[in-house]
N, C-alpha and C positions, 0 to 999 in steps of 0.2 A: 573552563567548563569541565570540571572533573566528573566523569560519569559515575564514579563510585559514590559521589555525593549527590549528584543530580539525577540518579536513577538510570544512567546508561545512555549509550548511543542508540540510534534508531534500529529496532529489531524489525526489519522490513525485508520483504522479498520483492524486488523490482522486476517485473516481468513484462516482456514486450508483446505488442501486437503490430501488425503490418502498418497500420495507420496511426500509431501512437506518436505523440509529440513530446519533445523535451527541450527546455531552454538550454542554450549553449553554456557549458560550464566555464567559468572564468579561472585563470591560474590561481594557485594558492597565494595568499598574502604573506608578507614577510613574518607576520605574527602567528601564522598557522602552527599548531602543535604537531609534533611528530613522535610516534611511539613505536616500539618494536612489537610486532604481533606474530605469534607462533601458533600453528594449528594444522588441521587436516581438512582438505577440500572435500566437501560433501557433494557439490554439484557445480557445473560450469554452464553459464548462459552466454554463448558466443554472440547472440543477437544484441545483448545489452552490455557486452564486455564486463561481465560480472561473475564473481564466484561466491558460493555460500561456503562458509568456513566454520567448523567447530574449533574454537580457539581457546587457548589457555588464558588465565588471568593476565591482564595488562597491568603490571604493578602500579598502584596508586592512581589508576585511571578507570579500569573497566573490569568487571567480573567475567569469568569464563562463561561462554554461551555459544549458540549457533546462530549465525546471521549472515546476510549477504553483504558483499562489499563491491562497489564499482572498482575497476582496476584501470589505473593510468600508468601504462608501462609500454615497453617496446612490443608491438603486435606479435613479433616472433616469440617473445616470452609468453604472452597470453596463449598463443596457439599450442604450446606444449603442455599446458596445465590440464590435469585430468583428475576426476574424483578419486580420492584415495591418496593423492600426493600430500606429503607432509611439507609445509612451507614455512618460511620466515619472510616477513615483509615489513615495510614501513607503513604504519597507519597515519595518514595525514588528516587532521581535523581543522577545518577552516570555517569557523562560525557554525552554521547549520549543515555545511557540506562536509563530506568525508570520503576517502578513497584509499586504496592500497597502491603503493608503488615500490619499485626495487624488490620485486617478488623473486625469491630464491627457492628452488625445490630441494627438499632434504630427504628424498626417498619416498617409498610407497608403503602404506599400511592399509589393511582391509577396512572398508567402510560400507555401511548399508545404504548410503545415499538417500535421496528423497523418496517419498512414498510412490508406489505404483498406482496407475490409474486405469480404470476399466473403460470400455467403449460405451458404457451406459450414460456417461456424462458426469457422474460423481462416483466416488469410491470411498469405502471405509479406509481411512488412513491410519497412521500410528495412533495407539491408544483408543482405537475404535471410533475416532472422529471422522465424520463424513467430509471429504475434501473435494474440491472442484477438479475438473479435467482440463488440461491445457489445450491450446490450439482450437478453442471454440469461440473466440472473441468475435463480436460483431464489428465489421469494418465501418469506419467513418462514412457517412452517407447512406448507410443501410438502415431500414426500420429496426428498432429494438423490440424484441419480443416482449409482450405484455407480461406482467407478473403481479402477484398479490401477496403482500406481507402485512405485518401488524405494527402499528406505530406505538409511541410511548404512552398514548392514552388508552390503548387497547383496541383502537379502531382499525378496521381492515382498510388497507390502502392499495390501490392499483396504480401502476404507472400511467395507464390511460386516463385516470382521473384528471391528469394535468394537461390534457390536450389543449393547445392554444397558448401555453406558457413554456418558456425555457426552463429546464430542470437540471440542476447541478447535483451530481451523485458522488459520494465519497465513501470510504470504508475505514472502520475502526474496530477495536474491542475495548470495553470499558476497563478491563484489568491490565491494559498495556502499561508496563512500568517504565517505558522509555520516553523521556521528555521530548525528544525530537521526532517521535513517531506519532502515535495517535493523539496525544495531547496537543502537539503542534498543529496537526491537521484540524482539530476541533477549534483551536484558537483562530486559525486562518479562516475557517468557515464562519466563525462568529463575525468576523469583519465583513465577509460576503453578505451575511444575513443583514447586518446593519445597512450596508450599501443598497441592497435590493429593497429593504423596507422604505428607504428614502425614495427609491425609484418607483415603488408601488407595483412591481410585478416580479415574476420569477418564483420558483419553488426550490427548496433544498432538501435532499434526502441523504441521511447518513445511515449506512447499512452495517450492522454489526456482523463480524465474522466469527463470533462466539455465541451463537443463539441459545445454546443450552444454559449458559449462565446469564446472558443479557436478556432478561425477560422485560416486558413492558415496564414493570415497576422499577427495575434497575436502570433502564434507559430513561425513564422519567426523572429520576434523581440526577442522572448524568446530564440530561438536557437542562435541568434547572440550574446546575452549576455552570453550564455553558451560556446561560441567559437566552436560551432558544425560545422563540415564539412558536408554539405548536401549530399555529395556523399556517406558517410558512416553512418552518424547518422541522422535519419529521425524522425521528430516529427509528429505524425499522429492524424487526426481528421476525422469526418465523420458524417453520420446520427446517431442521438442519439441511435436508436434501434440497429444499426450495432455495435456501440461502446460498448453498454451494452452486446451484444451477445459475442463479442470477450473477453471482460473482464470476463464474467461468465465462459468461457472456460478455462481461466487461473486461475479461482478460486478467482478472485478479485471482491469484492462487494463494493458498495458505495451508499450513499443516502444523500440528503441535510438535514441539521439540524441547526436551529438558524443562518442562514446566512452563514454557512460553508458547505463544502462537507466532510462528514465522509467517509473515504475510506480505503480499504486495500492497503498495500504496498507489493511489491514483485518484484523479478527479475527472469525471466525464460530464459532458453537457448533452442532454437529449433535447432536441428542438421541439417547437410547438406541434410539429406534425408527427412526432414520435420517432424521428430518425436520429441516429447518433451523429452529433454535430462536431464534437471535439473531445479528445481525451489526452490527459497528461499522465504519464507513469512516473513514479518516484515522488519526491517531495520538493523538487526544484520548480515550484510554481508559487505564485503570489496571489493574494485576494484580488488585486486589480486585473490579473489575467482572466480570472473566472468572471468577474463583472463585465469585462470587455467582451468575452466570448458569449456570455448570455445575451448581451445587447445585440451582438452580431447574429446569433441564432434567432432572436426575436424578429429582427428585420428581414431575415432570409426566409423565415417561415419553416 
């Protein structure tokens, strides 16, 4: 799977919340690919054992960009990593999974790091884009604040419209060039849509993190390509500040960088009573997990 040909690795920012869930990662298979990655650390997320790196081209594999990477290494190595460190590491790609190991520091260089956030909940980030504030995620079991956005048909949609049904929520942007990020999320959600159509209950919401570009018309075209039924699967956009506020409540952060949108991935289940039932961060979830958790949320109310 050469990213130079298939449009790259996942440009995602995996961010943690206290009650987030993640499936246990399996060891790398013998056929896993390994590449040398060189770059500068932009930020360190100790809670997810992850670093965001502005890296050089990986010859014959991936273009230079800024993106987050899980780190599988000695904890003492991870503990000394700091923003501004120049590193060299081994990038391991095993199917849809990837991580860094054998991380070596090569000195320190100045770096501006990630965007700063205000106490107001959202903030103008790089390039003037409104970005969410961290550490505002709703915990599992708590009521999720109601919100109103616009779907691909131009209709206003409130989360409270779906009381009595489990709702699965995920996050994409239509210009995402990375095959294993937003396109993969949408493909997985398509399978969830098919399963829930057979079961006859449940709602799906896909929230764009690029609302200024992803208008209802753009989302309608994207939804058509995904085979989405607008009665069950809605693609949402809205005022950038409102989108950022909703994303922050789900623990999803994003910011523009070098022409791309670095963003968190996740899938949340809001139960019939409006409480957050389950949330997965990253892309290590499968459609059957979401179908199972929607069934559980439906029976628990």
